[in-house]
FIMARDO-557153 format. One record per residue: residue number from 1; residue in three letters; chain; x, y, z of N, C-alpha, C in turn. Coordinates in steps of 0.05 Angstrom, whole numbers. Example, Ala and Ser with C-alpha at 12.3 -4.5 7.8 and 13.67 -1.06 7.14 Angstrom:
BEGIN
<k = 1	r = ALA	c = A	n.xx = 264	n.yy = -114	n.zz = 156	ca.xx = 246	ca.yy = -90	ca.zz = 156	c.xx = 264	c.yy = -66	c.zz = 156>
<k = 2	r = SER	c = A	n.xx = 257	n.yy = -45	n.zz = 142	ca.xx = 273	ca.yy = -21	ca.zz = 143	c.xx = 258	c.yy = 1	c.zz = 157>
//
This chain:
BEGIN
<k = 1	r = UNK	c = A	n.xx = 18	n.yy = -16	n.zz = 3	ca.xx = 9	ca.yy = -1	ca.zz = 1	c.xx = 12	c.yy = 28	c.zz = -1>
<k = 2	r = UNK	c = A	n.xx = 40	n.yy = 16	n.zz = 18	ca.xx = 56	ca.yy = 47	ca.zz = 27	c.xx = 61	c.yy = 56	c.zz = -4>
<k = 3	r = UNK	c = A	n.xx = 74	n.yy = 32	n.zz = -23	ca.xx = 90	ca.yy = 38	ca.zz = -46	c.xx = 75	c.yy = 26	c.zz = -73>
<k = 4	r = UNK	c = A	n.xx = 42	n.yy = 40	n.zz = -71	ca.xx = 29	ca.yy = 53	ca.zz = -87	c.xx = 17	c.yy = 71	c.zz = -76>
<k = 5	r = UNK	c = A	n.xx = 27	n.yy = 82	n.zz = -61	ca.xx = 21	ca.yy = 117	ca.zz = -58	c.xx = 48	c.yy = 133	c.zz = -64>
<k = 6	r = UNK	c = A	n.xx = 58	n.yy = 123	n.zz = -61	ca.xx = 97	ca.yy = 133	ca.zz = -64	c.xx = 97	c.yy = 144	c.zz = -100>
<k = 7	r = UNK	c = A	n.xx = 80	n.yy = 114	n.zz = -114	ca.xx = 87	ca.yy = 109	ca.zz = -135	c.xx = 65	c.yy = 133	c.zz = -155>
<k = 8	r = UNK	c = A	n.xx = 43	n.yy = 134	n.zz = -143	ca.xx = 27	ca.yy = 155	ca.zz = -145	c.xx = 23	c.yy = 185	c.zz = -149>
<k = 9	r = UNK	c = A	n.xx = 43	n.yy = 185	n.zz = -130	ca.xx = 57	ca.yy = 209	ca.zz = -108	c.xx = 78	c.yy = 228	c.zz = -133>
<k = 10	r = UNK	c = A	n.xx = 97	n.yy = 206	n.zz = -138	ca.xx = 118	ca.yy = 204	ca.zz = -164	c.xx = 99	c.yy = 218	c.zz = -187>
<k = 11	r = UNK	c = A	n.xx = 72	n.yy = 197	n.zz = -197	ca.xx = 70	ca.yy = 208	ca.zz = -226	c.xx = 48	c.yy = 223	c.zz = -223>
<k = 12	r = UNK	c = A	n.xx = 38	n.yy = 244	n.zz = -199	ca.xx = 27	ca.yy = 271	ca.zz = -193	c.xx = 63	c.yy = 300	c.zz = -197>
<k = 13	r = UNK	c = A	n.xx = 68	n.yy = 285	n.zz = -185	ca.xx = 101	ca.yy = 301	ca.zz = -191	c.xx = 107	c.yy = 302	c.zz = -216>
<k = 14	r = UNK	c = A	n.xx = 112	n.yy = 271	n.zz = -225	ca.xx = 110	ca.yy = 282	ca.zz = -257	c.xx = 103	c.yy = 296	c.zz = -283>
<k = 15	r = UNK	c = A	n.xx = 72	n.yy = 293	n.zz = -280	ca.xx = 55	ca.yy = 321	ca.zz = -279	c.xx = 51	c.yy = 346	c.zz = -290>
<k = 16	r = UNK	c = A	n.xx = 64	n.yy = 333	n.zz = -262	ca.xx = 56	ca.yy = 370	ca.zz = -250	c.xx = 74	c.yy = 387	c.zz = -259>
<k = 17	r = UNK	c = A	n.xx = 106	n.yy = 379	n.zz = -259	ca.xx = 128	ca.yy = 388	ca.zz = -276	c.xx = 130	c.yy = 383	c.zz = -311>
<k = 18	r = UNK	c = A	n.xx = 102	n.yy = 368	n.zz = -319	ca.xx = 121	ca.yy = 366	ca.zz = -346	c.xx = 85	c.yy = 393	c.zz = -351>
<k = 19	r = UNK	c = A	n.xx = 55	n.yy = 398	n.zz = -343	ca.xx = 43	ca.yy = 407	ca.zz = -347	c.xx = 55	c.yy = 446	c.zz = -340>
<k = 20	r = UNK	c = A	n.xx = 69	n.yy = 448	n.zz = -315	ca.xx = 88	ca.yy = 470	ca.zz = -309	c.xx = 113	c.yy = 475	c.zz = -341>
<k = 21	r = UNK	c = A	n.xx = 116	n.yy = 460	n.zz = -348	ca.xx = 154	ca.yy = 466	ca.zz = -370	c.xx = 134	c.yy = 475	c.zz = -386>
<k = 22	r = UNK	c = A	n.xx = 104	n.yy = 469	n.zz = -394	ca.xx = 97	ca.yy = 488	ca.zz = -421	c.xx = 85	c.yy = 526	c.zz = -416>
<k = 23	r = UNK	c = A	n.xx = 86	n.yy = 519	n.zz = -392	ca.xx = 73	ca.yy = 549	ca.zz = -376	c.xx = 100	c.yy = 573	c.zz = -384>
<k = 24	r = UNK	c = A	n.xx = 98	n.yy = 597	n.zz = -401	ca.xx = 107	ca.yy = 627	ca.zz = -402	c.xx = 134	c.yy = 628	c.zz = -393>
<k = 25	r = UNK	c = A	n.xx = 113	n.yy = 642	n.zz = -361	ca.xx = 138	ca.yy = 629	ca.zz = -340	c.xx = 155	c.yy = 620	c.zz = -327>
<k = 26	r = UNK	c = A	n.xx = 141	n.yy = 584	n.zz = -336	ca.xx = 169	ca.yy = 575	ca.zz = -331	c.xx = 196	c.yy = 581	c.zz = -325>
<k = 27	r = UNK	c = A	n.xx = 206	n.yy = 585	n.zz = -348	ca.xx = 235	ca.yy = 593	ca.zz = -347	c.xx = 243	c.yy = 622	c.zz = -325>
<k = 28	r = UNK	c = A	n.xx = 219	n.yy = 646	n.zz = -332	ca.xx = 226	ca.yy = 664	ca.zz = -306	c.xx = 232	c.yy = 640	c.zz = -277>
<k = 29	r = UNK	c = A	n.xx = 212	n.yy = 632	n.zz = -263	ca.xx = 215	ca.yy = 619	ca.zz = -251	c.xx = 235	c.yy = 603	c.zz = -249>
<k = 30	r = UNK	c = A	n.xx = 241	n.yy = 579	n.zz = -260	ca.xx = 265	ca.yy = 577	ca.zz = -245	c.xx = 289	c.yy = 594	c.zz = -246>
<k = 31	r = UNK	c = A	n.xx = 298	n.yy = 606	n.zz = -257	ca.xx = 318	ca.yy = 631	ca.zz = -254	c.xx = 326	c.yy = 636	c.zz = -234>
<k = 32	r = UNK	c = A	n.xx = 300	n.yy = 635	n.zz = -219	ca.xx = 300	ca.yy = 647	ca.zz = -186	c.xx = 320	c.yy = 623	c.zz = -175>
<k = 33	r = UNK	c = A	n.xx = 341	n.yy = 631	n.zz = -163	ca.xx = 352	ca.yy = 617	ca.zz = -140	c.xx = 345	c.yy = 606	c.zz = -114>
<k = 34	r = UNK	c = A	n.xx = 333	n.yy = 577	n.zz = -119	ca.xx = 328	ca.yy = 560	ca.zz = -97	c.xx = 308	c.yy = 551	c.zz = -101>
<k = 35	r = UNK	c = A	n.xx = 301	n.yy = 553	n.zz = -124	ca.xx = 272	ca.yy = 535	ca.zz = -138	c.xx = 282	c.yy = 512	c.zz = -158>
<k = 36	r = UNK	c = A	n.xx = 275	n.yy = 485	n.zz = -147	ca.xx = 284	ca.yy = 472	ca.zz = -165	c.xx = 260	c.yy = 452	c.zz = -174>
<k = 37	r = UNK	c = A	n.xx = 253	n.yy = 439	n.zz = -188	ca.xx = 242	ca.yy = 414	ca.zz = -217	c.xx = 219	c.yy = 412	c.zz = -183>
<k = 38	r = UNK	c = A	n.xx = 221	n.yy = 414	n.zz = -152	ca.xx = 204	ca.yy = 393	ca.zz = -131	c.xx = 188	c.yy = 427	c.zz = -137>
<k = 39	r = UNK	c = A	n.xx = 205	n.yy = 453	n.zz = -130	ca.xx = 200	ca.yy = 478	ca.zz = -114	c.xx = 175	c.yy = 491	c.zz = -142>
<k = 40	r = UNK	c = A	n.xx = 175	n.yy = 485	n.zz = -167	ca.xx = 180	ca.yy = 505	ca.zz = -186	c.xx = 146	c.yy = 497	c.zz = -197>
<k = 41	r = UNK	c = A	n.xx = 138	n.yy = 474	n.zz = -198	ca.xx = 122	ca.yy = 470	ca.zz = -208	c.xx = 82	c.yy = 470	c.zz = -185>
<k = 42	r = UNK	c = A	n.xx = 104	n.yy = 475	n.zz = -161	ca.xx = 84	ca.yy = 495	ca.zz = -128	c.xx = 85	c.yy = 516	c.zz = -137>
<k = 43	r = UNK	c = A	n.xx = 98	n.yy = 537	n.zz = -134	ca.xx = 105	ca.yy = 566	ca.zz = -145	c.xx = 88	c.yy = 576	c.zz = -160>
<k = 44	r = UNK	c = A	n.xx = 95	n.yy = 560	n.zz = -185	ca.xx = 76	ca.yy = 577	ca.zz = -213	c.xx = 40	c.yy = 563	c.zz = -201>
<k = 45	r = UNK	c = A	n.xx = 41	n.yy = 537	n.zz = -193	ca.xx = 10	ca.yy = 529	ca.zz = -186	c.xx = -9	c.yy = 548	c.zz = -170>
<k = 46	r = UNK	c = A	n.xx = 14	n.yy = 561	n.zz = -148	ca.xx = 8	ca.yy = 584	ca.zz = -136	c.xx = 1	c.yy = 602	c.zz = -142>
<k = 47	r = UNK	c = A	n.xx = 19	n.yy = 621	n.zz = -158	ca.xx = 18	ca.yy = 644	ca.zz = -165	c.xx = -8	c.yy = 647	c.zz = -182>
<k = 48	r = UNK	c = A	n.xx = -9	n.yy = 630	n.zz = -205	ca.xx = -26	ca.yy = 625	ca.zz = -236	c.xx = -20	c.yy = 653	c.zz = -245>
<k = 49	r = UNK	c = A	n.xx = -41	n.yy = 664	n.zz = -255	ca.xx = -39	ca.yy = 667	ca.zz = -270	c.xx = -23	c.yy = 704	c.zz = -264>
<k = 50	r = UNK	c = A	n.xx = 3	n.yy = 708	n.zz = -269	ca.xx = 22	ca.yy = 737	ca.zz = -256	c.xx = 15	c.yy = 771	c.zz = -269>
<k = 51	r = UNK	c = A	n.xx = -7	n.yy = 758	n.zz = -299	ca.xx = -10	ca.yy = 783	ca.zz = -303	c.xx = -41	c.yy = 811	c.zz = -289>
<k = 52	r = UNK	c = A	n.xx = -52	n.yy = 787	n.zz = -273	ca.xx = -74	ca.yy = 787	ca.zz = -259	c.xx = -57	c.yy = 810	c.zz = -237>
<k = 53	r = UNK	c = A	n.xx = -28	n.yy = 813	n.zz = -234	ca.xx = -29	ca.yy = 830	ca.zz = -215	c.xx = 0	c.yy = 848	c.zz = -229>
<k = 54	r = UNK	c = A	n.xx = -27	n.yy = 880	n.zz = -218	ca.xx = -13	ca.yy = 903	ca.zz = -233	c.xx = -1	c.yy = 911	c.zz = -224>
<k = 55	r = UNK	c = A	n.xx = 24	n.yy = 907	n.zz = -188	ca.xx = 25	ca.yy = 931	ca.zz = -178	c.xx = 44	c.yy = 903	c.zz = -162>
<k = 56	r = UNK	c = A	n.xx = 67	n.yy = 905	n.zz = -145	ca.xx = 73	ca.yy = 895	ca.zz = -119	c.xx = 64	c.yy = 888	c.zz = -106>
<k = 57	r = UNK	c = A	n.xx = 50	n.yy = 914	n.zz = -89	ca.xx = 31	ca.yy = 908	ca.zz = -73	c.xx = -3	c.yy = 878	c.zz = -64>
<k = 58	r = UNK	c = A	n.xx = -11	n.yy = 890	n.zz = -88	ca.xx = -24	ca.yy = 871	ca.zz = -101	c.xx = -12	c.yy = 845	c.zz = -99>
<k = 59	r = UNK	c = A	n.xx = 10	n.yy = 835	n.zz = -100	ca.xx = 11	ca.yy = 802	ca.zz = -102	c.xx = 25	c.yy = 802	c.zz = -82>
<k = 60	r = UNK	c = A	n.xx = 50	n.yy = 821	n.zz = -60	ca.xx = 49	ca.yy = 820	ca.zz = -39	c.xx = 22	c.yy = 812	c.zz = -14>
<k = 61	r = UNK	c = A	n.xx = -5	n.yy = 828	n.zz = -35	ca.xx = -27	ca.yy = 828	ca.zz = -2	c.xx = -34	c.yy = 799	c.zz = -17>
<k = 62	r = UNK	c = A	n.xx = -24	n.yy = 787	n.zz = -42	ca.xx = -41	ca.yy = 758	ca.zz = -42	c.xx = -22	c.yy = 734	c.zz = -31>
<k = 63	r = UNK	c = A	n.xx = 6	n.yy = 737	n.zz = -27	ca.xx = 9	ca.yy = 728	ca.zz = -7	c.xx = 3	c.yy = 727	c.zz = 19>
<k = 64	r = UNK	c = A	n.xx = -16	n.yy = 744	n.zz = 19	ca.xx = -10	ca.yy = 751	ca.zz = 51	c.xx = -1	c.yy = 756	c.zz = 61>
<k = 65	r = UNK	c = A	n.xx = 26	n.yy = 777	n.zz = 62	ca.xx = 55	ca.yy = 794	ca.zz = 73	c.xx = 40	c.yy = 816	c.zz = 78>
<k = 66	r = UNK	c = A	n.xx = 17	n.yy = 843	n.zz = 75	ca.xx = 6	ca.yy = 844	ca.zz = 69	c.xx = 12	c.yy = 861	c.zz = 103>
<k = 67	r = UNK	c = A	n.xx = 9	n.yy = 889	n.zz = 120	ca.xx = -4	ca.yy = 893	ca.zz = 129	c.xx = -20	c.yy = 904	c.zz = 136>
<k = 68	r = UNK	c = A	n.xx = -38	n.yy = 912	n.zz = 150	ca.xx = -72	ca.yy = 929	ca.zz = 155	c.xx = -54	c.yy = 947	c.zz = 183>
<k = 69	r = UNK	c = A	n.xx = -65	n.yy = 974	n.zz = 163	ca.xx = -65	ca.yy = 997	ca.zz = 164	c.xx = -82	c.yy = 1000	c.zz = 210>
<k = 70	r = UNK	c = A	n.xx = -52	n.yy = 1015	n.zz = 219	ca.xx = -75	ca.yy = 1010	ca.zz = 244	c.xx = -65	c.yy = 1050	c.zz = 245>
<k = 71	r = UNK	c = A	n.xx = -80	n.yy = 1064	n.zz = 236	ca.xx = -78	ca.yy = 1096	ca.zz = 238	c.xx = -104	c.yy = 1102	c.zz = 252>
<k = 72	r = UNK	c = A	n.xx = -107	n.yy = 1103	n.zz = 269	ca.xx = -135	ca.yy = 1130	ca.zz = 292	c.xx = -140	c.yy = 1148	c.zz = 286>
<k = 73	r = UNK	c = A	n.xx = -120	n.yy = 1169	n.zz = 282	ca.xx = -119	ca.yy = 1191	ca.zz = 264	c.xx = -101	c.yy = 1212	c.zz = 287>
<k = 74	r = UNK	c = A	n.xx = -90	n.yy = 1193	n.zz = 324	ca.xx = -86	ca.yy = 1212	ca.zz = 342	c.xx = -50	c.yy = 1196	c.zz = 346>
<k = 75	r = UNK	c = A	n.xx = -62	n.yy = 1161	n.zz = 341	ca.xx = -22	ca.yy = 1144	ca.zz = 336	c.xx = -24	c.yy = 1138	c.zz = 301>
<k = 76	r = UNK	c = A	n.xx = -8	n.yy = 1140	n.zz = 299	ca.xx = 10	ca.yy = 1122	ca.zz = 275	c.xx = 21	c.yy = 1109	c.zz = 278>
<k = 77	r = UNK	c = A	n.xx = 20	n.yy = 1080	n.zz = 277	ca.xx = 43	ca.yy = 1059	ca.zz = 280	c.xx = 48	c.yy = 1045	c.zz = 265>
<k = 78	r = UNK	c = A	n.xx = 85	n.yy = 1037	n.zz = 263	ca.xx = 96	ca.yy = 1043	ca.zz = 235	c.xx = 104	c.yy = 1010	c.zz = 237>
<k = 79	r = UNK	c = A	n.xx = 92	n.yy = 1001	n.zz = 249	ca.xx = 104	ca.yy = 968	ca.zz = 250	c.xx = 75	c.yy = 948	c.zz = 256>
<k = 80	r = UNK	c = A	n.xx = 75	n.yy = 945	n.zz = 246	ca.xx = 37	ca.yy = 924	ca.zz = 244	c.xx = 47	c.yy = 890	c.zz = 241>
<k = 81	r = UNK	c = A	n.xx = 36	n.yy = 876	n.zz = 246	ca.xx = 31	ca.yy = 846	ca.zz = 242	c.xx = 29	c.yy = 844	c.zz = 203>
<k = 82	r = UNK	c = A	n.xx = 26	n.yy = 821	n.zz = 195	ca.xx = 25	ca.yy = 817	ca.zz = 179	c.xx = -14	c.yy = 801	c.zz = 173>
<k = 83	r = UNK	c = A	n.xx = -23	n.yy = 788	n.zz = 162	ca.xx = -48	ca.yy = 799	ca.zz = 168	c.xx = -42	c.yy = 761	c.zz = 167>
<k = 84	r = UNK	c = A	n.xx = -29	n.yy = 747	n.zz = 135	ca.xx = -33	ca.yy = 727	ca.zz = 135	c.xx = -53	c.yy = 710	c.zz = 121>
<k = 85	r = UNK	c = A	n.xx = -78	n.yy = 729	n.zz = 113	ca.xx = -100	ca.yy = 735	ca.zz = 102	c.xx = -97	c.yy = 712	c.zz = 71>
<k = 86	r = UNK	c = A	n.xx = -74	n.yy = 709	n.zz = 57	ca.xx = -70	ca.yy = 703	ca.zz = 38	c.xx = -56	c.yy = 673	c.zz = 22>
<k = 87	r = UNK	c = A	n.xx = -48	n.yy = 652	n.zz = 15	ca.xx = -54	ca.yy = 631	ca.zz = 9	c.xx = -23	c.yy = 617	c.zz = 28>
<k = 88	r = UNK	c = A	n.xx = -33	n.yy = 600	n.zz = 48	ca.xx = -9	ca.yy = 593	ca.zz = 65	c.xx = 1	c.yy = 575	c.zz = 42>
<k = 89	r = UNK	c = A	n.xx = -10	n.yy = 567	n.zz = 28	ca.xx = 20	ca.yy = 541	ca.zz = 21	c.xx = 35	c.yy = 556	c.zz = 4>
<k = 90	r = UNK	c = A	n.xx = 29	n.yy = 585	n.zz = -12	ca.xx = 39	ca.yy = 606	ca.zz = -27	c.xx = 68	c.yy = 609	c.zz = -13>
<k = 91	r = UNK	c = A	n.xx = 63	n.yy = 625	n.zz = 24	ca.xx = 73	ca.yy = 642	ca.zz = 36	c.xx = 99	c.yy = 591	c.zz = 50>
<k = 92	r = UNK	c = A	n.xx = 89	n.yy = 591	n.zz = 56	ca.xx = 104	ca.yy = 554	ca.zz = 58	c.xx = 125	c.yy = 542	c.zz = 40>
<k = 93	r = UNK	c = A	n.xx = 127	n.yy = 550	n.zz = 20	ca.xx = 150	ca.yy = 559	ca.zz = -15	c.xx = 167	c.yy = 570	c.zz = -19>
<k = 94	r = UNK	c = A	n.xx = 156	n.yy = 594	n.zz = 0	ca.xx = 169	ca.yy = 626	ca.zz = -6	c.xx = 177	c.yy = 616	c.zz = 15>
<k = 95	r = UNK	c = A	n.xx = 184	n.yy = 607	n.zz = 30	ca.xx = 197	ca.yy = 605	ca.zz = 66	c.xx = 215	c.yy = 584	c.zz = 45>
<k = 96	r = UNK	c = A	n.xx = 202	n.yy = 560	n.zz = 36	ca.xx = 230	ca.yy = 544	ca.zz = 31	c.xx = 243	c.yy = 554	c.zz = 5>
<k = 97	r = UNK	c = A	n.xx = 247	n.yy = 577	n.zz = -2	ca.xx = 267	ca.yy = 583	ca.zz = -34	c.xx = 279	c.yy = 586	c.zz = -17>
<k = 98	r = UNK	c = A	n.xx = 271	n.yy = 616	n.zz = 18	ca.xx = 286	ca.yy = 627	ca.zz = 33	c.xx = 294	c.yy = 614	c.zz = 50>
<k = 99	r = UNK	c = A	n.xx = 297	n.yy = 593	n.zz = 60	ca.xx = 322	ca.yy = 579	ca.zz = 74	c.xx = 339	c.yy = 569	c.zz = 52>
<k = 100	r = UNK	c = A	n.xx = 330	n.yy = 548	n.zz = 33	ca.xx = 347	ca.yy = 537	ca.zz = -2	c.xx = 365	c.yy = 559	c.zz = 7>
<k = 101	r = UNK	c = A	n.xx = 373	n.yy = 595	n.zz = 6	ca.xx = 388	ca.yy = 614	ca.zz = 6	c.xx = 408	c.yy = 600	c.zz = 32>
<k = 102	r = UNK	c = A	n.xx = 396	n.yy = 599	n.zz = 43	ca.xx = 405	ca.yy = 617	ca.zz = 63	c.xx = 426	c.yy = 579	c.zz = 78>
<k = 103	r = UNK	c = A	n.xx = 418	n.yy = 556	n.zz = 61	ca.xx = 432	ca.yy = 535	ca.zz = 66	c.xx = 455	c.yy = 538	c.zz = 55>
<k = 104	r = UNK	c = A	n.xx = 457	n.yy = 554	n.zz = 16	ca.xx = 470	ca.yy = 536	ca.zz = 5	c.xx = 490	c.yy = 551	c.zz = -5>
<k = 105	r = UNK	c = A	n.xx = 478	n.yy = 589	n.zz = 19	ca.xx = 500	ca.yy = 614	ca.zz = 9	c.xx = 508	c.yy = 622	c.zz = 0>
<k = 106	r = UNK	c = A	n.xx = 487	n.yy = 610	n.zz = -28	ca.xx = 509	ca.yy = 634	ca.zz = -58	c.xx = 529	c.yy = 655	c.zz = -61>
<k = 107	r = UNK	c = A	n.xx = 550	n.yy = 660	n.zz = -62	ca.xx = 557	ca.yy = 682	ca.zz = -70	c.xx = 548	c.yy = 700	c.zz = -108>
<k = 108	r = UNK	c = A	n.xx = 544	n.yy = 724	n.zz = -91	ca.xx = 541	ca.yy = 737	ca.zz = -122	c.xx = 509	c.yy = 743	c.zz = -114>
<k = 109	r = UNK	c = A	n.xx = 485	n.yy = 742	n.zz = -96	ca.xx = 470	ca.yy = 733	ca.zz = -98	c.xx = 450	c.yy = 759	c.zz = -81>
<k = 110	r = UNK	c = A	n.xx = 433	n.yy = 772	n.zz = -84	ca.xx = 430	ca.yy = 795	ca.zz = -78	c.xx = 414	c.yy = 795	c.zz = -47>
<k = 111	r = UNK	c = A	n.xx = 385	n.yy = 759	n.zz = -57	ca.xx = 369	ca.yy = 779	ca.zz = -38	c.xx = 388	c.yy = 755	c.zz = -15>
<k = 112	r = UNK	c = A	n.xx = 401	n.yy = 732	n.zz = -23	ca.xx = 419	ca.yy = 723	ca.zz = 11	c.xx = 437	c.yy = 744	c.zz = 24>
<k = 113	r = UNK	c = A	n.xx = 449	n.yy = 755	n.zz = 0	ca.xx = 470	ca.yy = 789	ca.zz = 10	c.xx = 445	c.yy = 804	c.zz = 29>
<k = 114	r = UNK	c = A	n.xx = 407	n.yy = 806	n.zz = 29	ca.xx = 401	ca.yy = 824	ca.zz = 38	c.xx = 390	c.yy = 807	c.zz = 71>
<k = 115	r = UNK	c = A	n.xx = 391	n.yy = 781	n.zz = 63	ca.xx = 381	ca.yy = 754	ca.zz = 90	c.xx = 406	c.yy = 764	c.zz = 103>
<k = 116	r = UNK	c = A	n.xx = 429	n.yy = 770	n.zz = 100	ca.xx = 446	ca.yy = 761	ca.zz = 115	c.xx = 452	c.yy = 793	c.zz = 143>
<k = 117	r = UNK	c = A	n.xx = 450	n.yy = 808	n.zz = 114	ca.xx = 448	ca.yy = 836	ca.zz = 134	c.xx = 441	c.yy = 857	c.zz = 144>
<k = 118	r = UNK	c = A	n.xx = 410	n.yy = 829	n.zz = 148	ca.xx = 381	ca.yy = 836	ca.zz = 156	c.xx = 389	c.yy = 813	c.zz = 172>
<k = 119	r = UNK	c = A	n.xx = 398	n.yy = 794	n.zz = 178	ca.xx = 415	ca.yy = 790	ca.zz = 201	c.xx = 429	c.yy = 792	c.zz = 215>
<k = 120	r = UNK	c = A	n.xx = 438	n.yy = 810	n.zz = 201	ca.xx = 480	ca.yy = 819	ca.zz = 212	c.xx = 464	c.yy = 837	c.zz = 237>
<k = 121	r = UNK	c = A	n.xx = 436	n.yy = 844	n.zz = 236	ca.xx = 433	ca.yy = 876	ca.zz = 244	c.xx = 417	c.yy = 865	c.zz = 262>
<k = 122	r = UNK	c = A	n.xx = 415	n.yy = 839	n.zz = 265	ca.xx = 397	ca.yy = 830	ca.zz = 296	c.xx = 359	c.yy = 826	c.zz = 285>
<k = 123	r = UNK	c = A	n.xx = 355	n.yy = 830	n.zz = 256	ca.xx = 339	ca.yy = 826	ca.zz = 258	c.xx = 323	c.yy = 794	c.zz = 280>
<k = 124	r = UNK	c = A	n.xx = 294	n.yy = 788	n.zz = 271	ca.xx = 285	ca.yy = 769	ca.zz = 281	c.xx = 282	c.yy = 747	c.zz = 251>
<k = 125	r = UNK	c = A	n.xx = 282	n.yy = 723	n.zz = 263	ca.xx = 285	ca.yy = 692	ca.zz = 236	c.xx = 254	c.yy = 716	c.zz = 222>
<k = 126	r = UNK	c = A	n.xx = 244	n.yy = 713	n.zz = 221	ca.xx = 225	ca.yy = 711	ca.zz = 224	c.xx = 221	c.yy = 735	c.zz = 203>
<k = 127	r = UNK	c = A	n.xx = 225	n.yy = 761	n.zz = 215	ca.xx = 228	ca.yy = 789	ca.zz = 201	c.xx = 243	c.yy = 788	c.zz = 184>
<k = 128	r = UNK	c = A	n.xx = 262	n.yy = 758	n.zz = 171	ca.xx = 284	ca.yy = 772	ca.zz = 150	c.xx = 271	c.yy = 751	c.zz = 143>
<k = 129	r = UNK	c = A	n.xx = 253	n.yy = 730	n.zz = 133	ca.xx = 252	ca.yy = 718	ca.zz = 130	c.xx = 228	c.yy = 718	c.zz = 115>
<k = 130	r = UNK	c = A	n.xx = 205	n.yy = 742	n.zz = 119	ca.xx = 179	ca.yy = 760	ca.zz = 109	c.xx = 183	c.yy = 753	c.zz = 67>
<k = 131	r = UNK	c = A	n.xx = 173	n.yy = 754	n.zz = 56	ca.xx = 177	ca.yy = 769	ca.zz = 36	c.xx = 168	c.yy = 787	c.zz = 22>
<k = 132	r = UNK	c = A	n.xx = 156	n.yy = 801	n.zz = 34	ca.xx = 148	ca.yy = 825	ca.zz = 29	c.xx = 177	c.yy = 837	c.zz = 26>
<k = 133	r = UNK	c = A	n.xx = 190	n.yy = 840	n.zz = 56	ca.xx = 220	ca.yy = 856	ca.zz = 41	c.xx = 236	c.yy = 852	c.zz = 25>
<k = 134	r = UNK	c = A	n.xx = 227	n.yy = 821	n.zz = 17	ca.xx = 256	ca.yy = 821	ca.zz = -8	c.xx = 251	c.yy = 816	c.zz = -32>
<k = 135	r = UNK	c = A	n.xx = 221	n.yy = 817	n.zz = -32	ca.xx = 202	ca.yy = 812	ca.zz = -63	c.xx = 215	c.yy = 828	c.zz = -84>
<k = 136	r = UNK	c = A	n.xx = 218	n.yy = 857	n.zz = -80	ca.xx = 225	ca.yy = 870	ca.zz = -97	c.xx = 263	c.yy = 861	c.zz = -103>
<k = 137	r = UNK	c = A	n.xx = 266	n.yy = 844	n.zz = -89	ca.xx = 303	ca.yy = 831	ca.zz = -90	c.xx = 300	c.yy = 812	c.zz = -110>
<k = 138	r = UNK	c = A	n.xx = 273	n.yy = 802	n.zz = -110	ca.xx = 286	ca.yy = 770	ca.zz = -132	c.xx = 293	c.yy = 787	c.zz = -165>
//
């Protein structure tokens, strides 16, 4: 039964890779450091058609990495928690990509350099792994 489940899983992954490789955004996604053959179909499937996002803020909100305004008129808050209203599977996939960057330590990679900079500033792990702060660095 376990062998059958593993075989079915491999068949599904193979079909996902085949379908993803036919999409126009496949080459762009594969150029992102940390995205491999296992993560690329997940990332493409979760984001979908990128043309529906008209700005960086809309795709960040789709990720769920936007923050709600906390402005009462008397108090302006500069740091608010993330809403996390977006796709949790997408956030997980992006988190995996960031972990790959930290584990492989690529040279001359702007995203990795940014992560190390924030780490050296003493930022909390989840703070510098937040895609909202590094989305523009891809």
